[in-house]
N, C-alpha and C positions, 0 to 999 in steps of 0.2 A: 506494501498500498503507499503512499505518494502525500507526501504533505499536501500538495493539492484537495486529495479527497476529503483530507480531514478540517480546511477549510471549508469546503462547498457543503460540508455534515453541520460544523457550527451556522449558532445561529449568524444573521450580519447585523450585528450591535457596531460593525467598525472596532478599532481598537483602539483601549483608553487613555488618554495622554492627560498630562498636567503639564504646564507651559516652563519652559526655566524660566525660574526663581520664585516661582510657589514656596509656600510656607511646604513644609513638611507634615505643619496640622490640616494642610487645606490637601494634600499627598492624603494622609490615612483619613477623611473625611469621604474621599472619593470611594477609595479602599475599601468602609465599611458601609458606606454603602450602595456601592455596587456588587459589592460579596465576591471583591475578588484579590487574587493573592502579589497584584504584582501593578504598576504604570508602566506607560511609557512615559520620557518627558520628552516634549518635541515640541517645539514651535508652530511645525506646519503641519502635523500628526503626517507626515511621511518619511521628514528628514528625524533620521534618532540622536539626542543629546546622549541619550542616557535612558536605564530603565532603575526603579526603584520597586524592592519589594517589600511585603512583612517583616520578611527576614532581617531585611539592610534595617530597616527602622527597631525591631524590638532590640538586638542586637547594641545597637548605637543608645536606649532608652534604657539598657541597660548596665551601657559602662557609665554615662552622664545625664541622666536622669530625664526627665520634661522640659528643662531646657532644649534638649534636643526640637522639638518642635517649633520653635522658632527658629530654627536655621534654615535655610533654602534648600529645597530637594539636590539641587547641583551638588552640596557637599556631601552629599549621603548615596547617591545612585552608583551602577556600575557604570562606567564610561567607556570601557571596553568590551560593546556589545557582541557576543557570540551567535548565530544567526542562521538559519538556513534558509533551501530556495524550494519554492515549491517542485520540484521533482527529485527533491533525496527521499527519499526513503524512510520508513518508520522506524527502520535499525540504527541507520546511521543519526535518527537525530535523537534516539532515545539512548545510544553509545557517545555522542556530547552531550548530554543533557547531565549525565551518570561522571563522564570523565568530567564536567567542570561543576558538578554539586549543583545546581540551578534548577527550579523547575517553569520557567517560564521562555521562550527564543521567538524572536520579531522573526518571519518569514520576510523575507528579500525580495526585490524582485531588480537588483544590482546596486544601488545604495538608495532605493528606495524603502521605507516599509509597504509589505500587501497585506498584513497580518501577523496576528499573535498567539500561537499556540501553548498550550500547557502540558503536562508530565500527564494530567488527567485526561486529556484529550488525546497521546497518542498512545497511553495505557489502554483505551475507552478504545480504538481504530485499531490497537493489535490485538486486544481479545475477540473484537468484532470478527478479522482477520483467521484467527485462531476455526472460532465456531465453524465459519465456513471449510476450512480446510476438515476438518472433523466429517465434517454432514458430507462430503464429496469421498473423501476419503470410505465413510461407513455406506455409504450406496455404492462403490466400487466393492468392497465388501460383501455386500448382501445381494451385489448383481442389479442394480439399478438403473 
């Protein structure tokens, strides 16, 4: 299965972004309201300045306390983005996520963001793929 198929299966709400310079408190509000685990930091919704996850916020809260909420997302975000392409396989994406120990990955077309997938999206796709393989093998064994 390819990343493109995962994107097609997702709802078309678009990628949730916050502007560079936004406060961490604003980003946390967006994460909470939208019930998501990460936001993309972008001025235009296409070019990525960084990504900010719940983990980033919690780690800094543990280190510095609530003062971090007044900082800008630019100070906490991960600026070195690891992304994938629409034609990448689920296995490739799973390996990148495992190696990098992150749960969200922007989907890029060149330098432009076209989507965002989570480890949950990837696992769901892989389970679906395995289910289809199982049914096909059972059909072959049973002679269907």
